[in-house]
N, C-alpha and C positions, 0 to 999 in steps of 0.2 A: 118112556120119558127120556131115556138116554140119548136116542137119536135126535129128538128135538132139542134137548139141552145142548148137545155138542154143536149142532147146526147153528143155533142162536148165538153161542159164544163165538164161533168162527165168523158169523155174519157181522156181528158188532165190531170185531177186530178188523175185518176186511174193509167195511165202509169207512172206518176211521183212517185208512190209508189213502183213500181216493182223493184226487184233486178236487177243489171246490167246484170245478166245472163238471165233474162226473161222479159225484159222491155216491149215487145209488147204483152205479153200473160197473164198478170195477170187478166185483167178485164173480167167480164162476158159479154155476148153479149149486145152491146149497139146499138140502132136502129137509122138509118138515115131516116126512114119513119115509119108510123104506121104499126102494124102487119097486114098482108094481102095485103101489097102494095110493089111494087118494089122501091128501092132507094139505093143510095150509096154515097160515099165521096172519094175524092182524095186530097192529099196535101203533105206537107213536115213537118218534125218534127226535131227539134234540141234539144239535151239533154246534160246536164252536170251532170255526175254521178260519184260515186266511181268506180275505175278500177275493183273492184270485191266486193261482199258483205262482209264487214269486212275490206276492204282496206282503207288506209289513203291517197292515191293519187287519183287524178281525171282524167277523160277523157271526151272528147266531141264527141258526135255522131250526125250525120245528116243522116236521112234516109227517104224514101218516105212512105206515109201512103195511103193505098187503102183498101176499104171495100165495100161490096155490099150485099144486102139482096133481095131475091126473094119473090114474093107474096105467094108462096107455102110453105114457112117456111125455106128454105135452105139459108145459108149465107156463105160468105167467105171473109177473109181479113187478113191483117198483124197483126191486133190487137187481133182478136178473133179466128183465124184459120178457119177451115172448119167444119160446123155443121148444125144441124137442130133444129129449135125452134118449139115445139109442140103447143104453145099457140098463139092465136090471140087476147088475152086480153092484152091491154097495161099495166095494173096494175100488172099482174102476168105472167112472162115469164119463161120458163124452157125448157131444151133440152140437147142434146149431142153434143160433138164437138171433133175434132182432132186438137191438138196444137203441140207445140214443146218445149222441154227443150233445150235451146241453148248451154248448156255446159259451159266449161271454159278452157282457155289455160294457161299452166304453165308459158308461156312467158308474160302473162299480167302484172305481177308484180314480183319484186325481192323476195317477201315473198312467192311466189308460186313455186319457183325453187325446183325441186326434187319431187314435188307433182304429176306430171303427168297431162296429159290433160283429161278432161271430154268431151267426144264426144257429139255432138248434137244428140238428139233422139226424136222420136215422142211420144206424150202423148195422152192417151184417157181420156175423162172425161165428166162431166156434169156441168150444171150451173142452177141457179135459181135467179130470181130478183123479188122483190116486190116493186113497186113504188106507191106513193100516189100522188094525185093531188096537194098537198101542196109542192112538191119538195123533199120529203124524199124518199130515196131508200135504201132497205136492199138487200145485194147481197151475194151470196155464190157460190163457185165452188170447184170441186175436180178434180185432175189430177193424172194419174198413168203412170209410165214409165220412170221417170227421174233417173239420177245418173249413176254411173259406171256400175251397173248390170241391168239397165233398169227396176227396180222394185220399185223405190221410189214413194211415194205418197205425194201429196201436197194438203192442204185445205186452201182456201182463204175465209175470212169472212170480211164483211165491212158494214158500214153505211155511207151514203152520204146525203148531203142536198145542194140544189141549189136554188137561189132566184134571181129574176130580180131586178136590181138596177135602171134601166132606160130602155126605149124601146130598146136600142142597147147594153146594158151591163148586164152581168149575173155573179154572184159570186157563186162559188161552194166550198164545204169543205167535207172532208172525213176522217174517221178513219178506218184503216184496220189492220188485223192481218193475219199472215201466220203460219199454223201448219204443221209440216212434220213428217214423220215416221223415224225410225232409219236408214233405207237404204239411204234415201235422206240426212239426217244429216251427216251420215258417209262419203258420197261421197264429200260433199262440205265443211265440217268442221273437219272431223276425220283424223287421221294419223295412217295408218296401218304399219306393220313391214317393208315392202319394201319402203314405203314413208319415214319412220323414218331413214332408212339406207341412202337414197339418200339426204334427206334434212337436217338431223341433229336434227329434232324436236323429242320430246318425243312421245311415243305412246299415242294416244288419241281416245277414243271411246265414243262419245256423245250419250245421249238417245234421243228418240223421244220427241217432244214437240214444244214449241213456237220458231219459227225461228226468226221472227222480228215483231214489231208493228210499224205502220206508221200513221202520221197525215199530211194532205196536204190541200192546198188552191189553187184555180184557179180563174182566171178572164178572161171572154170571151167577145170579142167585135164583134158584127155583122156588118161587113163592108157594106154588102147588104144582101138581103134575103137568099143568098146562100153561101156567103163567110165569113169566121170567122177567127179571130186571137185570140189565147189563150195563156196566160202565166200562169204557175203553179209552185209552189214550194212545197217541202215536206221534212219531217224529219223522220228518222226511228231509232229505237233502237233494238239491237240484244237481243234475249233471252239468258238464261244462257248457254244452250248447244252450241250456236254459239259463244258467246262472250268469253267463256273460251277456245276456240280453239287456238292452237299455231299460226295459220295463221291470227287470228283476230288482226288487228292493231288499229282498232277504233270500239268502241261499238255503235257509232252514225254515221249516214250518212245523208247528205243533197243532194237533187237533184233539178234541175231546168229544165223546159220544155218551149219551145216556138214553137207553131204550127200554120201553115196556112193551112186551110182546105176549100175545095169547095164541097158543097153538090149538088147532082144531082138526 
């Protein structure tokens, strides 16, 4: 139960950090069973998040959660996409995966009118995780293929810690940052000539750099050895390139997550 308990606590904290455009895909692969074993989880997740990264209005999302790993290293799920973990060492895991940039619709908010839609696109990338027996985890991932031209790159870095408060309760916390290249930043926060003409915004060309930094907290209750309830909250702050965008209505964003998960 300990492995699933820890993974679920970290998962809930991680997805609470992700931007509304990529809620399910920020985390590196988290396991439902030890490396070299079959295992999965299914559940439902409710989220309260900004309507878009930089927006000042909120929306609520409810969606299913499903993930599975095979003993041979392959895994698939809504949270981590489809990929392969090369390591069977629980402390150090690394691999490749296919995820998705979920894009953004100009109809999501009044501030996005005239900006055009950003279509969903596949992303190729890799991940690495180093976890200690004391509950500390260092994570990193890189993804390529996002944005208008499908050539944006995203790097996620994080450090998390989880601790058992009681036999059925576990507390998790995490600090994370997202770094992006100019193509990704331009797609989500820039304003080109056509967008300026349609929206009335001034031209804006942000540089590559920090997109946002996040801090979150999660609490997981083990209803029984296979069923878990997790609540998580997080707060994020935009980097200069994002917060100076004409579409940015708020430099800070809060998110809340409630998840019910069954491990099998």
